[in-house]
C-alpha positions as CSV (number, residue, x, y, z in Angstrom):
1,M,-12.0,0.9,4.2
2,L,-9.8,-2.2,4.5
3,I,-9.6,-4.4,1.4
4,N,-7.8,-7.7,0.4
5,T,-5.6,-7.2,-2.6
6,K,-6.7,-10.6,-4.0
7,K,-10.3,-9.4,-3.8
8,I,-9.8,-6.4,-5.9
9,K,-7.5,-8.1,-8.4
10,G,-9.6,-8.2,-11.6
11,Y,-11.6,-5.1,-10.7
12,K,-12.4,-2.9,-13.7
13,L,-10.5,0.4,-14.0
14,N,-12.8,3.1,-15.3
15,G,-11.2,6.2,-16.6
16,K,-12.9,9.5,-17.5
17,D,-13.8,8.2,-21.0
18,G,-14.3,4.5,-20.5
19,E,-12.7,1.3,-19.2
20,I,-8.9,1.1,-19.5
21,G,-8.4,-2.4,-18.2
22,K,-8.4,-4.5,-15.0
23,V,-6.3,-4.6,-11.8
24,E,-3.5,-7.1,-12.3
25,E,-1.3,-6.6,-9.2
26,F,0.3,-3.9,-7.1
27,Y,3.7,-2.4,-6.4
28,F,4.5,-1.2,-2.9
29,D,7.6,0.3,-1.3
30,D,9.4,-1.6,1.5
31,H,10.0,1.5,3.5
32,H,6.5,2.6,4.4
33,W,4.8,-0.5,3.0
34,T,2.4,1.6,1.0
35,I,0.9,0.8,-2.4
36,R,2.5,3.1,-5.0
37,Y,1.0,1.7,-8.2
38,L,-1.7,-0.5,-9.5
39,V,-0.6,-2.5,-12.5
40,A,-3.3,-2.5,-15.1
41,N,-4.0,-5.4,-17.5
42,T,-5.1,-3.4,-20.6
43,G,-5.7,-6.4,-22.9
44,N,-4.7,-5.6,-26.4
45,W,-4.6,-1.9,-25.7
46,L,-1.0,-0.8,-24.8
47,A,-0.1,-4.5,-24.4
48,D,3.6,-4.0,-25.0
49,R,4.1,-2.0,-21.8
50,N,3.2,-1.9,-18.1
51,V,0.5,0.6,-17.4
52,L,0.9,1.9,-13.9
53,I,-1.7,3.9,-12.0
54,S,-0.8,5.8,-8.9
55,P,-3.3,6.1,-6.1
56,Y,-3.2,9.8,-6.8
57,A,-5.3,9.1,-9.8
58,L,-7.9,7.0,-8.0
59,N,-11.3,8.5,-7.2
60,S,-13.1,5.7,-5.5
61,V,-13.3,1.9,-5.0
62,N,-16.8,0.4,-5.6
63,T,-16.7,-3.1,-4.0
64,E,-20.3,-3.8,-5.0
65,E,-19.8,-3.3,-8.7
66,E,-16.1,-4.3,-8.5
67,I,-15.0,-1.0,-10.2
68,I,-12.2,1.5,-9.4
69,N,-12.8,4.9,-10.8
70,I,-9.8,6.8,-12.2
71,D,-9.4,10.5,-12.8
72,L,-7.5,10.1,-16.0
73,T,-8.4,9.8,-19.7
74,K,-7.1,7.1,-22.1
75,K,-5.1,9.8,-23.9
76,Q,-3.4,10.8,-20.7
77,I,-2.4,7.2,-20.0
78,E,-1.4,6.5,-23.5
79,D,0.9,9.6,-23.6
80,S,2.3,8.9,-20.1
81,P,6.0,7.7,-19.7
82,S,6.3,4.2,-21.0
83,L,7.7,1.3,-18.9
84,N,8.6,-1.9,-20.7
85,S,6.9,-4.9,-19.3
86,D,10.3,-6.6,-18.7
87,K,11.9,-3.7,-16.9
88,P,11.8,-2.8,-13.2
89,V,10.4,0.5,-12.0
90,S,13.4,2.8,-11.7
91,R,13.8,6.1,-9.8
92,Q,14.3,7.8,-13.2
93,F,11.0,6.4,-14.5
94,E,9.2,7.5,-11.3
95,E,10.5,11.1,-11.5
96,T,9.5,11.3,-15.1
97,Y,6.1,9.7,-14.3
98,Y,5.3,12.1,-11.4
99,G,6.5,15.1,-13.4
100,Y,4.2,14.2,-16.3
101,Y,1.2,14.1,-14.0
102,G,2.3,17.0,-11.8
103,W,1.9,15.0,-8.6
104,P,4.1,15.6,-5.5
105,V,6.7,12.8,-5.2
106,Y,6.2,10.5,-2.2
107,W,9.8,10.0,-1.4
108,D,10.7,13.6,-0.6
109,G,9.3,13.9,2.9
110,P,9.1,11.9,6.2
111,L,5.5,10.9,5.9
112,I,3.7,8.2,3.8
113,W,3.0,10.6,1.0
114,G,6.0,12.9,1.2
115,Y,5.0,15.7,3.5
116,Y,1.4,14.5,3.8
117,P,0.0,11.7,5.9
118,N,-2.7,11.2,3.2
119,I,-3.0,11.7,-0.6
120,V,-4.0,15.3,-1.3
121,H,-5.9,15.2,-4.5
122,D,-6.8,18.9,-4.6
123,R,-3.9,20.8,-6.1
124,E,-4.9,24.0,-4.4
125,K,-4.6,22.4,-1.0
126,R,-1.0,21.3,-1.6
127,R,1.6,23.5,0.0
128,K,5.3,24.2,-0.7
129,F,7.6,22.9,2.0
130,N,11.2,23.7,2.9
131,K,12.8,20.2,2.8
132,E,13.6,19.3,6.4
133,E,15.5,16.1,5.6
134,K,17.0,14.3,2.7
135,G,14.6,12.2,0.7
136,W,14.8,8.4,0.6
137,D,15.2,5.9,-2.2
138,P,12.2,3.8,-2.7
139,N,12.6,0.1,-3.4
140,L,9.4,-1.2,-5.0
141,R,8.1,-4.8,-4.5
142,S,5.4,-6.7,-6.3
143,T,2.6,-8.2,-4.2
144,Y,2.6,-11.1,-6.6
145,D,6.3,-11.7,-6.0
146,V,6.1,-11.3,-2.2
147,S,3.2,-13.7,-1.8
148,G,4.6,-16.9,-0.6
149,H,7.4,-15.4,1.4
150,H,8.1,-17.3,4.6
151,I,7.2,-15.8,8.0
152,H,9.7,-16.4,10.7
153,A,8.8,-15.7,14.4
154,L,11.5,-15.2,17.1
155,D,11.6,-19.0,17.6
156,G,10.8,-20.5,14.3
157,E,8.9,-20.5,11.0
158,I,5.1,-20.1,11.3
159,G,3.7,-19.8,7.7
160,H,3.8,-17.8,4.5
161,V,2.4,-14.6,3.1
162,E,-0.9,-15.3,1.3
163,D,-2.4,-11.9,0.8
164,F,-2.2,-8.2,1.8
165,I,-4.9,-6.0,3.4
166,I,-4.7,-2.4,2.3
167,D,-6.4,0.8,3.4
168,D,-8.0,2.5,0.4
169,D,-7.7,5.9,2.1
170,T,-4.0,6.0,2.5
171,W,-3.2,2.9,0.4
172,E,-1.0,1.6,3.2
173,I,-0.6,-2.2,3.6
174,R,-2.2,-2.6,7.1
175,Y,-1.7,-6.3,7.4
176,L,-0.1,-9.3,5.8
177,V,-2.4,-12.4,5.7
178,V,-0.3,-15.3,6.9
179,D,-1.3,-18.9,6.1
180,T,-0.2,-21.1,8.9
181,K,-1.8,-24.3,7.6
182,N,1.5,-26.3,8.1
183,W,1.5,-25.4,11.8
184,L,-2.1,-24.5,12.6
185,P,-4.4,-26.5,10.3
186,G,-6.8,-24.1,8.5
187,K,-5.9,-21.0,10.4
188,K,-4.9,-17.7,9.0
189,V,-3.6,-14.8,11.0
190,L,-2.8,-11.1,10.4
191,I,0.6,-9.5,10.9
192,S,1.2,-5.8,10.7
193,P,4.2,-4.5,8.7
194,R,5.0,-2.5,11.8
195,W,5.8,-5.7,13.6
196,I,8.4,-6.8,11.0
197,E,11.9,-6.8,12.3
198,R,13.6,-7.3,8.9
199,V,13.1,-8.8,5.5
200,S,15.6,-11.0,3.6
201,W,14.5,-10.5,0.0
202,P,17.0,-12.9,-1.4
203,E,15.8,-15.6,1.0
204,S,12.1,-14.7,0.5
205,A,11.8,-14.5,4.3
206,V,10.0,-12.1,6.6
207,F,11.2,-11.9,10.2
208,V,8.8,-10.6,12.9
209,N,9.4,-9.7,16.5
210,L,6.8,-12.1,17.8
211,S,6.9,-15.5,19.3
212,L,5.4,-18.6,17.8
213,E,3.1,-19.1,20.7
214,K,1.8,-15.5,20.5
215,I,1.0,-15.9,16.8
216,K,-0.7,-19.2,17.4
217,E,-3.0,-17.6,20.0
218,S,-3.8,-14.6,18.0
219,P,-7.4,-13.9,16.7
220,E,-8.1,-16.0,13.7
221,F,-8.7,-14.3,10.3
222,T,-11.1,-15.8,7.8
223,E,-12.3,-14.5,4.4
224,E,-15.7,-13.9,6.1
225,S,-14.1,-11.9,8.9
226,L,-15.3,-8.3,9.1
227,L,-12.2,-6.1,9.6
228,T,-14.0,-3.9,12.2
229,R,-12.2,-1.6,14.5
230,E,-13.3,-3.9,17.3
231,Y,-11.5,-6.8,15.6
232,E,-8.4,-4.6,15.0
233,T,-8.4,-3.4,18.6
234,K,-8.5,-7.0,19.8
235,L,-5.6,-7.9,17.5
236,H,-3.4,-5.1,18.7
237,G,-4.3,-5.8,22.3
238,H,-3.3,-9.4,21.9
239,Y,0.1,-8.4,20.8
240,N,0.3,-5.4,23.2
241,R,1.1,-3.1,20.3
242,Q,-0.1,0.5,19.8
243,A,-2.7,0.7,17.1
244,Y,-1.7,2.5,13.9
245,W,-4.7,4.9,14.1
246,V,-3.3,6.3,17.4
247,N,-0.1,7.4,15.6
248,E,-2.1,8.8,12.7
249,L,-4.3,10.9,14.9
250,I,-1.0,12.4,16.4
251,E,0.4,13.0,13.0
252,Q,-2.8,14.7,11.8
253,K,-2.8,16.9,14.9
254,H,0.8,17.8,14.3
255,D,0.1,18.6,10.7
256,R,-2.9,20.9,11.6
257,L,-0.7,22.7,14.2
258,K,2.0,23.2,11.6
259,Q,-0.5,24.6,9.1
260,N,-1.9,27.0,11.7
261,L,1.6,28.2,12.6
262,E,2.5,28.8,8.9
263,K,-0.7,30.9,8.4
264,T,0.0,32.9,11.6
265,F,3.6,33.8,10.6
266,K,2.9,34.5,6.9
């Protein structure tokens, strides 16, 4: 299911033994453009630290009741590695954090979640891998900080980042919602991170490999829009870009083949 980050900001976070807080914002990496942590506003409870919740801990998102269910207790969260609210998320903190919960680190493999295309919640289904390549260093960005970044097409500026649309299965950012009101009154459009050529973080600028005209003619996105596969197919067709689900089907097929080969030669 595809969800706007602004829509789920404020959702209650329900742990195994009660509510732990509400969704404040998100941290994502600028390599895979995938949500790595939800930042929880815990009110007066643990108010002196940032409480980060990995998608590994998320059971389900209930959009009707505006609740995200978490597979953790308050005690587990309270005893987890502490991150001061004025400190960035360091690699050292992440290693300690993932070690505490016993989750496989996401930066060790070539896929979105390390050696998996999706989050594997069941520990028994996780396999040991021989590292085929060197891991990468994640740089985490805040959705709050990146909102407002200017979008530059091949031939000029076209708008700014207003929101993010995430897939609550893989927790990838599927699209940036771009407000083009200074160029196209009232119109919002979607841009996939896969179409980004580069990002200048110091300049708060995102450069995409698309022309102004192509963006102007793209299917309009509204808050009432249903992000159906039909709409997404039309969007990718407009830009003549291969849809992300095609690549994912190939990756899943490759992963199944690899598993079968490993079982055969055990």
